[in-house]
TIKOL-676290 format. One record per residue (C-alpha): residue number from 1; residue in one letter; chain; x, y, z. Coordinates in nm, 2 decimals, decimal comma. Layout:
N
NUM / a / A / X / Y / Z
...
***
This chain:
246
1 / m / A / 9,46 / 10,25 / 12,59
2 / f / A / 9,24 / 10,08 / 12,39
3 / f / A / 9,36 / 9,95 / 12,06
4 / p / A / 9,23 / 9,71 / 11,85
5 / l / A / 9,47 / 9,38 / 11,77
6 / l / A / 9,32 / 9,15 / 11,54
7 / r / A / 9,44 / 8,83 / 11,50
8 / g / A / 9,54 / 8,57 / 11,25
9 / t / A / 9,71 / 8,26 / 11,16
10 / v / A / 9,94 / 8,19 / 10,88
11 / d / A / 10,05 / 7,84 / 10,78
12 / v / A / 10,41 / 7,85 / 10,85
13 / l / A / 10,66 / 8,05 / 11,04
14 / p / A / 11,03 / 7,94 / 11,11
15 / e / A / 11,05 / 7,74 / 11,40
16 / d / A / 11,20 / 8,00 / 11,65
17 / v / A / 10,90 / 8,24 / 11,58
18 / s / A / 10,59 / 8,22 / 11,71
19 / a / A / 10,41 / 8,52 / 11,56
20 / l / A / 10,45 / 8,83 / 11,37
21 / l / A / 10,32 / 9,13 / 11,49
22 / v / A / 10,22 / 9,35 / 11,17
23 / l / A / 10,15 / 9,75 / 11,25
24 / s / A / 10,14 / 10,03 / 11,01
25 / d / A / 10,00 / 10,44 / 11,03
26 / l / A / 10,02 / 10,49 / 11,38
27 / q / A / 9,97 / 10,81 / 11,37
28 / g / A / 9,92 / 10,93 / 11,75
29 / v / A / 9,95 / 11,00 / 12,09
30 / a / A / 9,89 / 10,85 / 12,42
31 / p / A / 9,99 / 10,86 / 12,76
32 / h / A / 10,22 / 10,61 / 12,78
33 / a / A / 10,16 / 10,43 / 13,16
34 / l / A / 10,52 / 10,30 / 13,21
35 / h / A / 10,60 / 10,68 / 13,20
36 / d / A / 10,38 / 10,84 / 13,51
37 / g / A / 10,14 / 10,90 / 13,21
38 / a / A / 10,39 / 11,12 / 13,01
39 / v / A / 10,26 / 11,14 / 12,64
40 / a / A / 10,41 / 10,92 / 12,34
41 / l / A / 10,40 / 10,82 / 12,07
42 / l / A / 10,10 / 10,56 / 12,05
43 / g / A / 10,37 / 10,29 / 11,85
44 / e / A / 10,64 / 10,33 / 12,17
45 / v / A / 10,31 / 10,27 / 12,36
46 / l / A / 10,19 / 9,97 / 12,17
47 / a / A / 10,54 / 9,79 / 12,17
48 / d / A / 10,60 / 9,80 / 12,59
49 / e / A / 10,17 / 9,68 / 12,67
50 / l / A / 10,20 / 9,41 / 12,41
51 / a / A / 10,55 / 9,31 / 12,50
52 / l / A / 10,40 / 9,30 / 12,86
53 / l / A / 10,06 / 9,09 / 12,76
54 / g / A / 10,32 / 8,84 / 12,59
55 / e / A / 10,52 / 8,86 / 12,99
56 / l / A / 10,18 / 8,79 / 13,10
57 / g / A / 10,13 / 8,48 / 12,89
58 / e / A / 9,82 / 8,63 / 12,71
59 / l / A / 10,06 / 8,67 / 12,39
60 / p / A / 10,31 / 8,49 / 12,29
61 / h / A / 10,63 / 8,57 / 12,47
62 / p / A / 10,79 / 8,87 / 12,29
63 / s / A / 11,12 / 8,66 / 12,19
64 / t / A / 10,91 / 8,46 / 11,97
65 / i / A / 10,78 / 8,75 / 11,78
66 / g / A / 10,91 / 8,94 / 11,49
67 / v / A / 10,76 / 9,23 / 11,44
68 / v / A / 10,64 / 9,42 / 11,07
69 / l / A / 10,65 / 9,80 / 11,03
70 / a / A / 10,48 / 9,90 / 10,76
71 / g / A / 10,52 / 10,34 / 10,81
72 / d / A / 10,44 / 10,59 / 10,89
73 / l / A / 10,46 / 10,59 / 11,26
74 / f / A / 10,47 / 10,98 / 11,35
75 / s / A / 10,24 / 11,22 / 11,54
76 / e / A / 10,30 / 11,56 / 11,66
77 / p / A / 10,28 / 11,56 / 12,01
78 / g / A / 9,89 / 11,68 / 12,01
79 / a / A / 9,78 / 11,48 / 11,70
80 / n / A / 9,63 / 11,72 / 11,57
81 / v / A / 9,83 / 11,81 / 11,28
82 / r / A / 9,75 / 11,56 / 10,99
83 / g / A / 10,03 / 11,42 / 10,79
84 / a / A / 10,26 / 11,54 / 10,97
85 / s / A / 10,64 / 11,39 / 10,89
86 / g / A / 10,88 / 11,32 / 11,23
87 / d / A / 11,13 / 11,09 / 11,34
88 / v / A / 10,99 / 10,74 / 11,41
89 / r / A / 11,33 / 10,57 / 11,58
90 / s / A / 11,20 / 10,57 / 11,94
91 / v / A / 10,88 / 10,33 / 11,78
92 / w / A / 11,15 / 10,14 / 11,63
93 / l / A / 11,32 / 10,13 / 11,94
94 / a / A / 11,05 / 10,05 / 12,18
95 / f / A / 11,01 / 9,76 / 11,96
96 / a / A / 11,36 / 9,61 / 11,90
97 / s / A / 11,42 / 9,62 / 12,25
98 / h / A / 11,13 / 9,42 / 12,35
99 / f / A / 11,06 / 9,15 / 12,09
100 / r / A / 11,29 / 8,92 / 11,91
101 / w / A / 11,33 / 9,17 / 11,56
102 / v / A / 11,19 / 9,43 / 11,38
103 / v / A / 11,17 / 9,49 / 10,98
104 / g / A / 11,02 / 9,69 / 10,79
105 / v / A / 10,98 / 9,99 / 10,59
106 / a / A / 10,94 / 10,38 / 10,61
107 / g / A / 10,64 / 10,57 / 10,53
108 / n / A / 10,66 / 10,86 / 10,32
109 / h / A / 10,60 / 11,10 / 10,68
110 / d / A / 10,91 / 10,91 / 10,91
111 / t / A / 11,24 / 11,00 / 10,94
112 / f / A / 11,50 / 10,89 / 11,08
113 / g / A / 11,75 / 11,18 / 11,17
114 / g / A / 12,00 / 11,32 / 10,96
115 / a / A / 12,20 / 11,08 / 10,72
116 / r / A / 12,50 / 10,99 / 10,99
117 / e / A / 12,20 / 10,85 / 11,19
118 / q / A / 12,00 / 10,71 / 11,01
119 / t / A / 12,31 / 10,50 / 10,92
120 / r / A / 12,39 / 10,45 / 11,29
121 / f / A / 12,05 / 10,33 / 11,33
122 / q / A / 12,06 / 10,08 / 11,05
123 / q / A / 12,37 / 9,94 / 11,22
124 / r / A / 12,13 / 9,85 / 11,55
125 / p / A / 12,12 / 9,49 / 11,61
126 / g / A / 11,79 / 9,34 / 11,62
127 / v / A / 11,67 / 9,64 / 11,33
128 / n / A / 11,59 / 9,59 / 10,98
129 / l / A / 11,50 / 9,94 / 10,76
130 / l / A / 11,49 / 9,82 / 10,39
131 / d / A / 11,42 / 10,03 / 10,06
132 / g / A / 11,48 / 9,74 / 9,80
133 / e / A / 11,65 / 9,52 / 10,01
134 / v / A / 11,61 / 9,20 / 10,14
135 / v / A / 11,69 / 9,02 / 10,49
136 / e / A / 11,70 / 8,66 / 10,57
137 / l / A / 11,53 / 8,68 / 10,97
138 / d / A / 11,51 / 8,33 / 11,12
139 / g / A / 11,47 / 8,18 / 10,79
140 / l / A / 11,20 / 8,36 / 10,66
141 / k / A / 11,26 / 8,58 / 10,35
142 / v / A / 11,18 / 8,95 / 10,38
143 / g / A / 11,21 / 9,23 / 10,11
144 / g / A / 11,10 / 9,60 / 10,12
145 / v / A / 11,05 / 9,89 / 9,99
146 / g / A / 11,01 / 10,21 / 10,19
147 / g / A / 10,79 / 10,56 / 10,08
148 / i / A / 10,52 / 10,64 / 9,76
149 / i / A / 10,53 / 10,68 / 9,45
150 / g / A / 10,52 / 11,08 / 9,35
151 / h / A / 10,72 / 11,37 / 9,31
152 / a / A / 11,08 / 11,30 / 9,39
153 / g / A / 11,11 / 11,60 / 9,55
154 / k / A / 10,85 / 11,58 / 9,82
155 / p / A / 11,05 / 11,41 / 10,10
156 / g / A / 10,92 / 11,00 / 10,14
157 / r / A / 10,83 / 10,95 / 9,79
158 / r / A / 10,99 / 10,79 / 9,43
159 / e / A / 10,90 / 10,88 / 9,08
160 / e / A / 10,70 / 10,56 / 8,94
161 / s / A / 11,00 / 10,39 / 8,73
162 / q / A / 11,21 / 10,45 / 9,01
163 / y / A / 11,00 / 10,33 / 9,26
164 / l / A / 10,92 / 9,97 / 9,03
165 / r / A / 11,26 / 9,93 / 8,98
166 / h / A / 11,36 / 9,90 / 9,32
167 / l / A / 10,99 / 9,70 / 9,39
168 / v / A / 11,11 / 9,45 / 9,12
169 / d / A / 11,45 / 9,40 / 9,21
170 / v / A / 11,31 / 9,29 / 9,54
171 / l / A / 11,05 / 9,10 / 9,34
172 / r / A / 11,31 / 8,91 / 9,15
173 / t / A / 11,42 / 8,79 / 9,52
174 / g / A / 11,14 / 8,57 / 9,61
175 / p / A / 11,06 / 8,74 / 9,92
176 / d / A / 10,84 / 8,51 / 10,19
177 / v / A / 10,68 / 8,87 / 10,26
178 / l / A / 10,74 / 9,21 / 10,09
179 / v / A / 10,67 / 9,50 / 10,34
180 / l / A / 10,59 / 9,83 / 10,15
181 / h / A / 10,41 / 10,15 / 10,26
182 / q / A / 10,17 / 10,19 / 9,95
183 / g / A / 10,02 / 9,92 / 9,89
184 / p / A / 9,84 / 9,75 / 9,57
185 / d / A / 9,49 / 9,83 / 9,47
186 / v / A / 9,24 / 9,56 / 9,44
187 / e / A / 9,05 / 9,58 / 9,10
188 / g / A / 8,69 / 9,58 / 9,12
189 / t / A / 8,69 / 9,72 / 9,47
190 / r / A / 8,67 / 9,99 / 9,71
191 / l / A / 9,02 / 9,88 / 9,84
192 / r / A / 9,25 / 10,16 / 9,74
193 / g / A / 9,63 / 10,21 / 9,68
194 / s / A / 9,85 / 10,15 / 9,30
195 / p / A / 9,74 / 9,94 / 8,95
196 / v / A / 10,11 / 9,98 / 8,92
197 / i / A / 10,18 / 9,79 / 9,26
198 / r / A / 9,88 / 9,53 / 9,19
199 / e / A / 10,06 / 9,48 / 8,81
200 / a / A / 10,41 / 9,44 / 9,00
201 / v / A / 10,32 / 9,15 / 9,30
202 / e / A / 10,07 / 9,01 / 9,03
203 / m / A / 10,39 / 8,94 / 8,80
204 / a / A / 10,58 / 8,75 / 9,12
205 / p / A / 10,26 / 8,59 / 9,29
206 / g / A / 10,41 / 8,38 / 9,62
207 / s / A / 10,48 / 8,63 / 9,89
208 / l / A / 10,25 / 8,74 / 10,17
209 / v / A / 10,26 / 9,18 / 10,07
210 / i / A / 10,20 / 9,37 / 10,41
211 / c / A / 10,15 / 9,78 / 10,35
212 / g / A / 9,91 / 10,05 / 10,47
213 / h / A / 9,88 / 10,46 / 10,36
214 / a / A / 9,51 / 10,41 / 10,22
215 / h / A / 9,27 / 10,22 / 10,51
216 / w / A / 9,05 / 9,94 / 10,41
217 / d / A / 8,77 / 9,84 / 10,58
218 / e / A / 8,85 / 9,49 / 10,55
219 / p / A / 9,24 / 9,40 / 10,59
220 / l / A / 9,30 / 9,12 / 10,38
221 / a / A / 9,26 / 9,06 / 10,00
222 / t / A / 9,36 / 8,79 / 9,75
223 / l / A / 9,47 / 8,90 / 9,41
224 / p / A / 9,37 / 8,66 / 9,12
225 / s / A / 9,73 / 8,58 / 9,12
226 / g / A / 9,70 / 8,45 / 9,46
227 / t / A / 9,92 / 8,68 / 9,63
228 / q / A / 9,73 / 8,78 / 9,94
229 / v / A / 9,77 / 9,14 / 10,08
230 / l / A / 9,69 / 9,20 / 10,43
231 / n / A / 9,65 / 9,63 / 10,50
232 / v / A / 9,71 / 9,73 / 10,85
233 / d / A / 9,70 / 10,11 / 10,75
234 / s / A / 9,60 / 10,21 / 11,15
235 / r / A / 9,59 / 9,87 / 11,25
236 / a / A / 9,78 / 9,63 / 11,47
237 / v / A / 9,77 / 9,25 / 11,32
238 / l / A / 9,94 / 8,93 / 11,52
239 / l / A / 9,99 / 8,65 / 11,28
240 / e / A / 10,02 / 8,31 / 11,44
241 / r / A / 10,13 / 7,97 / 11,34
242 / a / A / 9,81 / 7,80 / 11,27
243 / a / A / 9,87 / 7,51 / 11,51
244 / a / A / 9,99 / 7,72 / 11,79
245 / a / A / 9,66 / 7,99 / 11,76
246 / h / A / 9,41 / 7,95 / 12,01
***
């Protein structure tokens, strides 16, 4: 399977973390080489194949990589229904089974079983599904808000005022990394997103913002406040510590 892995560097990572693997909007399926070619969600296949590359030494060892998922990881088996919604626990658990930890948010098309099943899922070791919360992982403070702004009666959406309340609460904690499904726009460019989310994150610079939902031709942008935004819609990006990258 061919899926591009972009590689970049960050100045600071926790001592025990050699890289962050950041992904979003993996709305596809692929034959799974480890399961006799049976079709699986793209994220499941990527988790196993990228972990194998780490075991072989072509990437950092998976036990030293933290995974960040920015949502929308489901696809119908034929990958022929755009915007299909469904259960993405298998993708999260595939990454959690190989890598140091997984943190992220739900997209507007992601489900995690029923309410009781989602609670059990969130209690699993190494799984950190955020929606208005902040966690500290190996000393890295990560906050997240899932879903998108929209009509609250539809799945994966909440009214603008409620969304912004969650976002501001997270930003007040000063996270190192802010994970969103819907990200900011970049004023004066073709990089699409939400102006109100941009205004909120600009008031609290200092976080690396990771998002998806709307595809950007260029994955990285810097807002006037200095906040960097990494859009990983339909992408996998490996962020390594600058000194360790090669």
